[in-house]
All heavy atoms as an XYZ file, in Angstrom:
842
protein
N      89.016    105.655    110.189
C      89.994    105.632    109.049
C      91.430    105.567    109.573
O      91.757    106.325    110.465
C      89.759    106.883    108.163
C      90.837    107.001    107.134
C      88.432    106.903    107.586
N      92.160    104.657    109.067
C      93.582    104.606    109.381
C      94.310    105.044    108.131
O      93.896    104.861    107.002
C      93.979    103.195    109.790
C      93.717    102.153    108.703
C      94.731    101.820    107.871
C      92.475    101.567    108.554
C      94.566    100.910    106.830
C      92.241    100.630    107.590
C      93.295    100.311    106.707
N      95.476    105.654    108.311
C      96.270    106.071    107.136
C      95.700    107.357    106.604
O      95.191    108.193    107.328
N      95.806    107.483    105.335
C      95.378    108.708    104.605
C      93.967    108.536    104.065
O      93.701    107.558    103.339
C      96.343    109.018    103.439
C      95.903    110.280    102.674
C      97.751    109.146    103.919
N      93.017    109.389    104.472
C      91.659    109.253    103.923
C      91.717    109.458    102.383
O      92.518    110.223    101.852
C      90.930    110.453    104.556
C      91.676    110.859    105.733
C      93.140    110.495    105.444
N      90.819    108.785    101.697
C      90.771    108.901    100.236
C      90.507    110.358     99.864
O      91.087    110.808     98.829
C      89.595    108.038     99.659
C      89.637    107.844     98.122
C      90.950    107.264     97.656
C      88.479    106.993     97.724
N      89.756    111.110    100.642
C      89.500    112.502    100.312
C      90.797    113.336    100.339
O      90.783    114.422     99.693
C      88.452    113.102    101.279
O      89.018    113.028    102.580
N      91.831    112.858    100.970
C      93.077    113.606    101.004
C      94.134    112.982    100.047
O      95.281    113.438    100.036
C      93.639    113.616    102.456
C      92.775    114.393    103.381
C      93.261    114.382    104.789
O      94.440    114.113    105.068
O      92.453    114.696    105.714
N      93.727    112.011     99.294
C      94.607    111.418     98.296
C      94.307    111.994     96.969
O      93.125    112.148     96.586
C      94.358    109.870     98.259
O      94.527    109.325     99.547
C      95.313    109.210     97.251
N      95.323    112.376     96.258
C      95.125    113.003     94.920
C      94.354    112.102     93.992
O      94.549    110.878     93.980
C      96.550    113.261     94.305
O      96.392    113.531     92.978
N      93.392    112.712     93.336
C      92.574    111.923     92.403
C      93.496    111.208     91.378
O      93.242    110.084     90.998
C      91.559    112.767     91.650
C      90.440    113.262     92.486
O      90.289    112.758     93.663
O      89.690    114.198     92.140
N      94.536    111.886     90.927
C      95.446    111.308     89.954
C      96.083    110.041     90.496
O      96.281    109.032     89.767
C      96.569    112.247     89.609
O      96.131    113.501     89.290
N      96.335    110.000     91.786
C      96.993    108.775     92.350
C      96.034    107.638     92.386
O      96.353    106.551     91.866
C      97.516    109.117     93.796
C      97.886    107.829     94.521
C      98.604    110.078     93.778
N      94.857    107.841     92.945
C      93.947    106.636     93.070
C      93.411    106.262     91.699
O      93.215    105.056     91.424
C      92.880    106.850     94.105
C      91.819    107.823     93.823
C      91.657    109.088     94.360
C      90.583    107.614     93.020
N      90.503    109.667     93.883
C      89.832    108.788     93.108
C      90.134    106.573     92.262
C      88.621    108.972     92.418
C      88.917    106.671     91.562
C      88.208    107.873     91.697
N      93.210    107.214     90.792
C      92.741    106.857     89.445
C      93.805    106.082     88.658
O      93.531    105.093     87.953
C      92.376    108.110     88.664
C      91.080    108.757     89.198
C      90.756    110.065     88.631
O      91.558    110.645     87.855
N      89.635    110.644     88.963
N      95.073    106.413     88.808
C      96.178    105.738     88.171
C      96.314    104.284     88.747
O      96.505    103.342     87.954
C      97.487    106.429     88.423
N      96.097    104.124     90.033
C      96.189    102.784     90.625
C      95.017    101.954     90.196
O      95.202    100.782     89.814
C      96.218    102.946     92.188
C      97.617    103.498     92.541
C      96.020    101.589     92.834
C      97.763    104.001     93.941
N      93.830    102.492     90.144
C      92.627    101.729     89.681
C      92.891    101.360     88.199
O      92.695    100.201     87.778
C      91.349    102.506     89.808
C      90.220    101.885     89.071
C      90.974    102.645     91.273
N      93.419    102.251     87.401
C      93.607    101.997     85.931
C      94.674    100.894     85.759
O      94.539    100.071     84.856
C      94.116    103.296     85.238
N      95.685    100.854     86.603
C      96.715     99.810     86.432
C      96.406     98.490     87.157
O      96.787     97.461     86.657
C      98.095    100.361     86.835
O      98.113    100.553     88.251
N      95.717     98.556     88.242
C      95.524     97.309     89.091
C      94.166     96.632     88.794
O      94.033     95.426     88.969
C      95.577     97.662     90.565
C      96.940     98.039     91.014
C      97.904     96.863     91.013
O      97.512     95.764     91.305
O      99.097     97.153     90.631
N      93.122     97.458     88.463
C      91.808     96.896     88.430
C      90.848     97.826     87.650
O      89.998     98.489     88.309
C      91.286     96.569     89.797
C      89.979     95.848     89.914
O      89.375     95.542     88.846
O      89.553     95.631     91.069
N      90.965     97.919     86.353
C      90.256     98.944     85.615
C      88.730     98.770     85.732
O      87.986     99.698     85.454
C      90.734     99.049     84.165
C      90.482     97.797     83.378
C      91.058     97.963     81.964
C      90.935     96.641     81.226
N      91.679     96.727     79.941
N      88.255     97.652     86.032
C      86.792     97.442     86.261
C      86.348     97.486     87.706
O      85.280     97.013     88.006
C      86.436     96.044     85.563
C      86.467     96.115     84.067
C      85.967     94.772     83.407
N      86.983     93.735     83.521
C      88.020     93.582     82.715
N      88.256     94.444     81.737
N      88.882     92.598     82.905
N      87.169     98.066     88.555
C      86.982     98.084     89.988
C      85.536     98.570     90.332
O      84.837     98.000     91.168
C      88.019     99.029     90.645
C      87.723     99.196     92.134
C      87.893     98.173     93.043
C      87.336    100.466     92.570
C      87.637     98.391     94.385
C      87.088    100.669     93.937
C      87.254     99.621     94.837
N      85.085     99.661     89.674
C      83.807    100.174     90.039
C      82.634     99.424     89.419
O      81.441     99.776     89.560
C      83.737    101.659     89.645
C      84.611    102.541     90.531
C      85.868    102.970     90.127
C      84.238    102.818     91.829
C      86.674    103.706     90.981
C      85.001    103.611     92.715
C      86.212    103.996     92.236
N      82.901     98.437     88.606
C      81.886     97.667     87.863
C      81.625     96.218     88.336
O      80.654     95.646     87.909
C      82.208     97.668     86.311
C      82.302     99.062     85.757
O      81.484     99.909     86.156
O      83.242     99.254     84.902
N      82.526     95.720     89.170
C      82.347     94.325     89.571
C      81.989     94.208     91.077
O      82.012     95.241     91.786
C      83.563     93.475     89.246
C      84.826     93.928     89.912
N      84.989     93.980     91.237
C      85.972     94.430     89.370
C      86.207     94.394     91.548
N      86.806     94.719     90.402
N      81.668     93.036     91.507
C      81.322     92.732     92.903
C      82.473     92.229     93.723
O      82.230     91.515     94.746
C      80.161     91.804     92.940
C      80.443     90.429     92.475
O      81.519     90.234     91.869
N      79.603     89.449     92.712
N      83.694     92.492     93.326
C      84.850     92.005     94.102
C      85.600     90.940     93.357
O      86.782     90.676     93.666
N      84.943     90.355     92.387
C      85.624     89.301     91.572
C      85.448     89.737     90.106
O      84.354     89.986     89.614
C      85.003     87.951     91.809
C      85.178     87.478     93.277
C      85.623     86.887     90.891
C      84.375     86.316     93.649
N      86.534     89.722     89.399
C      86.523     90.114     87.960
C      86.842     88.831     87.155
O      88.030     88.419     86.992
C      87.564     91.208     87.674
C      87.605     91.581     86.248
O      86.806     91.104     85.402
O      88.429     92.499     85.926
N      85.820     88.226     86.686
C      85.972     86.930     85.959
C      86.766     87.104     84.696
O      87.508     86.223     84.266
C      84.624     86.293     85.720
C      83.953     85.843     87.026
C      82.901     86.563     87.532
C      84.387     84.727     87.670
C      82.308     86.162     88.749
C      83.833     84.288     88.855
C      82.786     85.041     89.384
N      86.701     88.288     84.050
C      87.500     88.538     82.830
C      88.991     88.534     83.230
O      89.827     88.012     82.527
C      87.121     89.879     82.165
C      85.750     89.819     81.561
C      84.736     90.613     82.069
C      85.476     89.044     80.502
C      83.484     90.572     81.555
C      84.240     89.014     79.853
C      83.187     89.816     80.423
N      89.270     89.208     84.349
C      90.642     89.247     84.860
C      91.191     87.852     85.163
O      92.372     87.561     84.913
N      90.360     87.079     85.855
C      90.790     85.713     86.193
C      91.032     84.901     84.929
O      92.069     84.200     84.821
C      89.726     85.010     87.078
C      89.682     85.730     88.439
C      90.052     83.569     87.223
C      88.517     85.269     89.322
N      90.144     85.009     83.955
C      90.298     84.227     82.668
C      91.598     84.717     81.985
O      92.395     83.854     81.517
C      89.085     84.493     81.779
N      91.856     86.004     81.989
C      93.034     86.507     81.313
C      94.328     85.979     82.045
O      95.242     85.528     81.343
C      93.077     88.087     81.344
C      94.294     88.661     80.674
C      94.435     90.190     80.967
N      94.795     90.347     82.382
C      94.038     90.952     83.224
N      92.869     91.405     82.912
N      94.426     91.126     84.509
N      94.336     85.990     83.316
C      95.471     85.504     84.073
C      95.714     83.959     83.856
O      96.836     83.507     83.682
C      95.287     85.736     85.593
N      94.621     83.229     83.795
C      94.738     81.744     83.568
C      95.250     81.516     82.145
O      96.149     80.688     81.956
C      93.351     81.030     83.805
C      93.398     79.604     83.289
C      92.994     81.109     85.326
N      94.636     82.196     81.179
C      95.005     81.912     79.771
C      96.459     82.366     79.464
O      97.121     81.749     78.618
C      94.028     82.602     78.820
C      92.643     82.044     78.819
C      91.665     82.901     78.031
C      92.609     80.620     78.380
N      96.920     83.359     80.175
C      98.317     83.840     79.910
C      99.263     83.285     80.949
O     100.464     83.600     80.943
C      98.351     85.353     79.929
O      98.139     85.830     81.274
N      98.793     82.405     81.833
C      99.578     81.820     82.883
C     100.308     82.927     83.719
O     101.501     82.806     84.090
C     100.618     80.819     82.350
C     100.022     79.607     81.618
C     101.129     78.760     81.033
C      99.192     78.827     82.616
N      99.605     84.071     83.923
C     100.140     85.112     84.724
C     101.072     86.026     83.985
O     101.513     87.018     84.547
N     101.360     85.778     82.687
C     102.326     86.543     81.971
C     101.877     87.966     81.682
O     102.719     88.852     81.529
N     100.588     88.154     81.677
C     100.037     89.564     81.393
C      99.470     90.161     82.631
O      98.560     90.943     82.578
C      99.047     89.474     80.292
C      99.637     89.045     78.952
C      98.732     89.002     77.815
N      98.112     90.337     77.636
C      96.977     90.537     77.054
N      96.260     89.572     76.614
N      96.557     91.798     76.872
N      99.889     89.744     83.795
C      99.442     90.321     85.013
C      98.458     89.318     85.764
O      97.998     88.388     85.159
N      98.177     89.600     87.042
C      97.362     88.774     87.803
C      95.901     89.052     87.524
O      95.486     89.974     86.804
N      95.043     88.168     88.032
C      93.581     88.340     87.900
C      92.909     88.939     89.086
O      91.674     88.983     89.133
N      93.668     89.199     90.144
C      93.089     89.693     91.426
C      92.584     91.159     91.322
O      93.279     92.003     90.764
C      94.089     89.609     92.508
O      94.452     88.269     92.810
N      91.437     91.368     91.826
C      90.868     92.684     91.943
C      91.489     93.399     93.126
O      92.137     92.850     93.969
C      89.357     92.642     92.145
O      89.039     92.065     93.383
C      88.651     91.882     90.983
N      91.237     94.743     93.180
C      91.699     95.493     94.335
C      91.070     94.971     95.623
O      91.772     94.833     96.615
C      91.342     97.004     94.143
C      92.333     97.625     93.104
C      91.386     97.795     95.440
C      91.998     99.030     92.728
N      89.856     94.549     95.556
C      89.176     93.994     96.701
C      89.835     92.672     97.125
O      90.107     92.426     98.296
C      87.678     93.714     96.458
O      87.139     94.973     95.907
C      86.952     93.370     97.725
N      90.173     91.768     96.186
C      90.901     90.555     96.506
C      92.270     90.849     97.108
O      92.679     90.219     98.024
C      91.046     89.660     95.231
C      89.755     89.073     94.765
C      90.000     88.320     93.464
O      89.657     88.828     92.394
N      90.617     87.167     93.565
N      92.989     91.848     96.502
C      94.286     92.194     97.089
C      94.141     92.703     98.486
O      94.981     92.409     99.364
C      94.953     93.236     96.161
C      95.371     92.636     94.787
C      95.948     93.737     93.913
O      96.941     94.365     94.291
N      95.354     93.904     92.762
N      93.113     93.510     98.759
C      92.852     94.009    100.114
C      92.668     92.803    101.077
O      93.231     92.806    102.120
C      91.655     94.929    100.198
C      91.234     95.394    101.546
C      92.335     96.235    102.186
C      89.959     96.251    101.450
N      91.794     91.878    100.695
C      91.568     90.699    101.491
C      92.886     89.967    101.821
O      93.133     89.633    102.986
C      90.597     89.771    100.804
N      93.734     89.810    100.820
C      95.001     89.125    101.004
C      95.911     89.935    101.951
O      96.480     89.447    102.852
C      95.722     88.920     99.694
C      97.046     88.258     99.793
C      97.752     88.114     98.480
C      98.239     89.495     98.119
N      99.025     89.542     96.876
N      95.955     91.241    101.768
C      96.772     92.131    102.534
C      96.461     92.142    104.019
O      97.256     92.264    104.857
C      96.784     93.540    102.028
C      97.478     93.703    100.650
O      98.130     92.772    100.175
N      97.216     94.835     99.967
N      95.166     92.135    104.331
C      94.718     92.303    105.712
C      94.371     90.994    106.449
O      94.352     91.011    107.670
C      93.579     93.328    105.857
C      93.996     94.670    105.322
C      92.311     92.808    105.179
N      94.108     89.965    105.710
C      93.583     88.746    106.390
C      94.311     87.500    106.007
O      94.093     86.462    106.681
C      92.077     88.589    106.070
N      95.116     87.447    105.001
C      95.729     86.208    104.541
C      97.231     86.334    104.404
O      97.737     87.454    104.467
C      95.102     85.824    103.165
C      93.567     85.604    103.171
C      93.118     85.463    101.714
C      93.195     84.391    103.973
N      97.862     85.252    104.142
C      99.275     85.330    103.869
C      99.510     85.340    102.378
O      98.575     85.039    101.627
C     100.014     84.107    104.549
C      99.613     82.782    103.995
O      99.515     82.598    102.752
N      99.252     81.838    104.819
N     100.686     85.665    101.897
C     100.901     85.759    100.414
C     101.173     84.527     99.741
O     101.532     84.557     98.564
C     102.132     86.736    100.419
C     102.870     86.513    101.665
C     101.840     86.164    102.721
N     100.957     83.380    100.372
C     101.223     82.139     99.730
C     100.394     81.960     98.410
O      99.363     82.528     98.314
C     100.886     80.948    100.670
O      99.464     80.913    100.913
N     100.984     81.284     97.482
C     100.327     81.072     96.173
C      99.759     79.721     96.097
O     100.278     78.825     95.465
C     101.301     81.350     95.037
C     101.741     82.751     94.929
C     102.826     82.911     93.849
N     102.905     84.318     93.509
C     102.578     84.781     92.353
N     102.234     84.003     91.355
N     102.740     86.088     92.081
N      98.592     79.496     96.788
C      97.914     78.257     96.853
C      96.474     78.391     96.357
O      95.947     79.439     96.463
C      97.922     77.646     98.225
O      97.108     78.414     99.080
C      99.337     77.498     98.754
N      95.958     77.342     95.821
C      94.530     77.346     95.397
C      93.620     77.623     96.623
O      92.682     78.381     96.529
C      94.172     76.022     94.691
C      92.685     75.974     94.434
C      94.977     75.863     93.471
N      93.999     77.008     97.714
C      93.128     77.220     98.920
C      93.117     78.706     99.339
O      92.043     79.249     99.616
C      93.674     76.375    100.112
O      93.698     75.035     99.713
C      92.842     76.547    101.330
N      94.278     79.374     99.367
C      94.279     80.826     99.741
C      93.505     81.565     98.738
O      92.762     82.459     99.113
C      95.709     81.267     99.759
C      95.828     82.595    100.540
C      96.505     83.802     99.911
N      96.053     84.160     98.619
C      96.814     84.589     97.658
N      98.134     84.511     97.795
N      96.324     84.952     96.478
N      93.590     81.227     97.460
C      92.880     81.976     96.435
C      91.349     81.840     96.651
O      90.641     82.840     96.455
C      93.331     81.528     95.019
C      92.998     82.452     93.911
C      93.756     83.723     94.081
C      93.479     84.638     92.948
N      94.126     85.932     93.084
N      90.906     80.653     96.927
C      89.441     80.447     97.124
C      88.987     81.214     98.323
O      87.935     81.947     98.246
C      89.137     78.905     97.295
C      87.716     78.735     97.744
C      89.407     78.182     95.986
N      89.705     81.199     99.388
C      89.341     81.997    100.601
C      89.323     83.446    100.222
O      88.452     84.179    100.650
C      90.319     81.647    101.778
C      90.077     82.639    102.917
C      90.190     80.229    102.248
N      90.347     83.882     99.489
C      90.420     85.344     99.097
C      89.162     85.735     98.255
O      88.628     86.797     98.488
C      91.688     85.460     98.236
C      91.950     86.796     97.654
C      93.131     86.790     96.759
O      94.265     86.568     97.243
O      92.955     87.034     95.540
N      88.663     84.837     97.406
C      87.487     85.158     96.592
C      86.284     85.335     97.545
O      85.467     86.293     97.338
C      87.250     84.047     95.609
C      88.163     83.885     94.506
C      87.889     82.611     93.664
C      88.176     85.095     93.569
N      86.088     84.442     98.535
C      84.990     84.590     99.445
C      85.103     85.816    100.296
O      84.076     86.528    100.572
C      84.817     83.351    100.274
C      84.145     82.152     99.537
C      84.908     81.143     99.054
C      82.770     82.217     99.249
C      84.311     80.142     98.323
C      82.163     81.222     98.533
C      82.931     80.138     98.133
N      86.278     86.109    100.803
C      86.524     87.336    101.533
C      86.203     88.560    100.753
O      85.591     89.482    101.228
C      87.937     87.409    102.112
C      88.247     86.462    103.237
C      89.803     86.562    103.553
C      87.474     86.747    104.483
N      86.621     88.578     99.470
C      86.328     89.709     98.585
C      84.815     89.949     98.453
O      84.370     91.119     98.512
C      86.977     89.535     97.231
N      84.100     88.875     98.274
C      82.606     89.035     98.181
C      82.048     89.618     99.499
O      81.185     90.487     99.426
C      81.975     87.663     97.862
C      82.306     87.088     96.484
C      81.727     85.654     96.403
C      81.636     88.007     95.400
N      82.557     89.195    100.600
C      82.073     89.716    101.847
C      82.451     91.182    102.088
O      81.613     91.954    102.508
N      83.643     91.525    101.711
C      84.089     92.935    101.789
C      83.249     93.780    100.955
O      82.735     94.876    101.364
C      85.547     93.063    101.360
C      86.461     92.431    102.438
C      85.934     94.513    101.121
C      87.947     92.291    101.971
N      82.896     93.369     99.729
C      82.019     94.086     98.800
C      80.685     94.321     99.347
O      79.975     95.298     99.114
C      82.007     93.504     97.456
C      83.320     93.594     96.657
C      83.446     94.863     95.874
O      82.439     95.611     95.667
O      84.556     95.169     95.431
N      80.171     93.315    100.163
C      78.808     93.437    100.708
C      78.779     94.386    101.885
O      77.735     95.045    102.129
C      78.302     92.098    101.165
C      77.739     91.206    100.035
C      76.923     90.049    100.545
N      77.643     89.185    101.438
C      78.386     88.182    101.093
N      78.419     87.809     99.835
N      78.993     87.407    101.949
N      79.908     94.504    102.579
C      79.921     95.350    103.799
C      80.490     96.733    103.624
O      80.185     97.640    104.418
C      80.792     94.620    104.855
C      80.315     93.302    105.240
C      79.172     93.379    106.195
C      78.775     91.959    106.674
N      77.619     92.012    107.501
N      81.248     96.988    102.554
C      81.888     98.257    102.339
C      81.530     98.905    101.064
O      81.342     98.230    100.065
C      83.441     98.087    102.468
C      83.939     97.596    103.829
S      85.775     97.241    103.788
C      86.436     98.904    103.619
N      81.572    100.225    101.038
C      81.434    100.942     99.763
C      82.742    100.886     99.022
O      83.804    100.747     99.584
C      81.051    102.391    100.085
C      79.649    102.482    100.661
C      79.190    103.924    100.716
N      77.777    103.941    101.062
C      77.269    104.729    101.964
N      78.054    105.500    102.652
N      75.987    104.658    102.222
N      82.622    101.076     97.691
C      83.808    101.049     96.822
C      84.894    102.029     97.267
O      86.079    101.688     97.324
C      83.420    101.304     95.376
C      82.716    100.163     94.710
C      83.624     98.977     94.426
C      82.941     97.923     93.608
N      83.860     96.873     93.206
N      84.514    103.232     97.604
C      85.539    104.231     97.983
C      86.208    103.811     99.313
O      87.381    104.094     99.497
C      84.852    105.657     98.132
C      84.480    106.150     96.768
C      83.965    107.598     96.830
N      84.922    108.534     97.337
C      85.856    109.179     96.629
N      85.943    108.904     95.344
N      86.662    110.041     97.172
N      85.511    103.153    100.192
C      86.103    102.697    101.429
C      87.077    101.576    101.172
O      88.126    101.444    101.814
C      85.038    102.252    102.450
O      84.239    103.333    102.814
N      86.722    100.686    100.259
C      87.580     99.548     99.895
C      88.865    100.156     99.287
O      89.957     99.739     99.602
C      86.880     98.643     98.901
C      85.704     97.899     99.540
C      87.855     97.628     98.322
C      84.805     97.188     98.625
N      88.718    101.072     98.377
C      89.885    101.690     97.716
C      90.781    102.390     98.760
O      91.982    102.292     98.728
C      89.362    102.680     96.677
C      90.486    103.340     95.853
C      91.329    102.287     95.195
C      89.829    104.327     94.797
N      90.139    103.119     99.696
C      90.946    103.763    100.758
C      91.686    102.761    101.602
O      92.883    102.947    101.865
C      89.939    104.556    101.616
C      90.666    105.309    102.743
C      89.669    106.106    103.586
O      89.247    107.176    103.091
O      89.272    105.669    104.661
N      91.041    101.669    102.022
C      91.713    100.682    102.759
C      92.872    100.056    101.993
O      93.957     99.807    102.542
C      90.737     99.567    103.241
N      92.610     99.758    100.732
C      93.700     99.165     99.856
C      94.911    100.111     99.740
O      96.010     99.676     99.934
C      93.140     98.875     98.456
C      94.176     98.476     97.447
C      94.671     97.159     97.492
C      94.641     99.359     96.599
C      95.652     96.741     96.602
C      95.633     98.981     95.646
C      96.170     97.662     95.705
O      97.120     97.279     94.813
N      94.622    101.393     99.506
C      95.713    102.365     99.305
C      96.522    102.457    100.589
O      97.715    102.899    100.533
C      95.163    103.743     98.918
C      94.547    103.798     97.541
C      93.891    105.182     97.278
C      95.588    103.521     96.454
N      95.936    102.194    101.732
C      96.654    102.350    102.993
C      97.306    101.072    103.471
O      97.965    101.042    104.507
C      95.686    102.916    104.083
C      95.477    104.373    103.929
O      96.447    105.172    104.063
N      94.296    104.767    103.559
N      97.075     99.950    102.768
C      97.633     98.694    103.193
C      98.559     98.029    102.156
O      99.252     97.084    102.467
C      96.565     97.635    103.576
O      95.718     97.393    102.470
C      95.743     98.135    104.730
N      98.570     98.562    100.959
C      99.333     97.959     99.872
C     100.828     98.214    100.130
O     101.254     99.249    100.644
C      98.887     98.465     98.507
C      99.248     99.971     98.295
C      99.464     97.623     97.408
N     101.631     97.205     99.762
C     103.123     97.270     99.846
C     103.661     97.799     98.497
O     103.426     97.192     97.459
C     103.723     95.964    100.190
C     105.225     96.025    100.337
C     105.778     96.738    101.347
C     106.017     95.377     99.467
C     107.145     96.896    101.526
C     107.439     95.420     99.609
C     108.001     96.176    100.636
O     109.336     96.218    100.752
N     104.292     98.950     98.575
C     104.839     99.528     97.328
C     106.239     99.096     97.001
O     106.774     99.386     95.964
C     104.782    101.063     97.424
C     103.413    101.602     97.609
C     102.936    102.147     98.783
C     102.293    101.605     96.705
N     101.582    102.511     98.651
C     101.240    102.189     97.350
C     102.166    101.251     95.399
C      99.985    102.348     96.706
C     100.969    101.366     94.802
C      99.887    101.970     95.405
N     106.931     98.461     97.936
C     108.271     98.055     97.827
C     109.221     98.949     98.603
O     108.842    100.041     99.101
N     110.451     98.497     98.806
C     111.506     99.246     99.503
C     111.037     99.707    100.893
O     111.361    100.785    101.349
C     111.937    100.445     98.695
C     112.401    100.095     97.315
N     113.610     99.519     97.153
C     111.856    100.227     96.086
C     113.791     99.304     95.829
N     112.761     99.701     95.142
N     110.251     98.830    101.554
C     109.824     99.072    102.929
C     108.643    100.121    103.082
O     108.350    100.541    104.172
N     108.065    100.450    101.981
C     107.035    101.461    102.008
C     105.670    100.767    101.945
O     105.330    100.055    100.949
C     107.129    102.477    100.840
C     106.012    103.444    100.807
C     108.487    103.164    100.919
N     104.763    101.049    102.946
C     103.434    100.492    102.990
C     102.448    101.704    102.951
O     102.613    102.648    103.641
C     103.239     99.733    104.301
C     103.977     98.433    104.404
C     105.238     98.275    104.864
C     103.534     97.209    104.039
N     105.607     96.973    104.802
C     104.554     96.278    104.237
C     102.340     96.717    103.433
C     104.393     94.933    104.038
C     102.195     95.322    103.219
C     103.238     94.481    103.490
N     101.413    101.576    102.091
C     100.404    102.609    102.011
C     100.823    103.910    101.421
O     102.035    104.152    101.256
N      99.837    104.718    101.044
C     100.069    105.996    100.419
C     100.862    107.005    101.264
O     101.439    107.888    100.748
C      98.812    106.605     99.833
C      98.319    105.827     98.609
C      97.738    106.764    100.841
N     100.731    106.801    102.612
C     101.439    107.731    103.518
C     102.928    107.486    103.469
O     103.726    108.396    103.711
C     100.934    107.652    104.936
N     103.311    106.171    103.187
C     104.620    105.730    102.993
C     105.618    106.339    103.924
O     106.741    106.340    104.003
């Protein structure tokens, strides 16, 4: 484990992040087709369609470019991550690699 273990992260923190970033996180296999459809129909105006797992794939293995190719690779990586890792491990990795802004990375910030 790198960064802060999920067991040492306040439940309120990770639950708030799941609620705002990917409310169906514990119910999908890494891809949320409802989220993708919402993002496409609203042209991104009501938020992105990426799951926490997709965001983790982008954060650790891809660049932030906004291309169809990157998005397709991200989808396949998310499926692979979901096959290899438990949900809590995915969430822990995400919380430790996400950029919060102002030079702060991860929950340890």
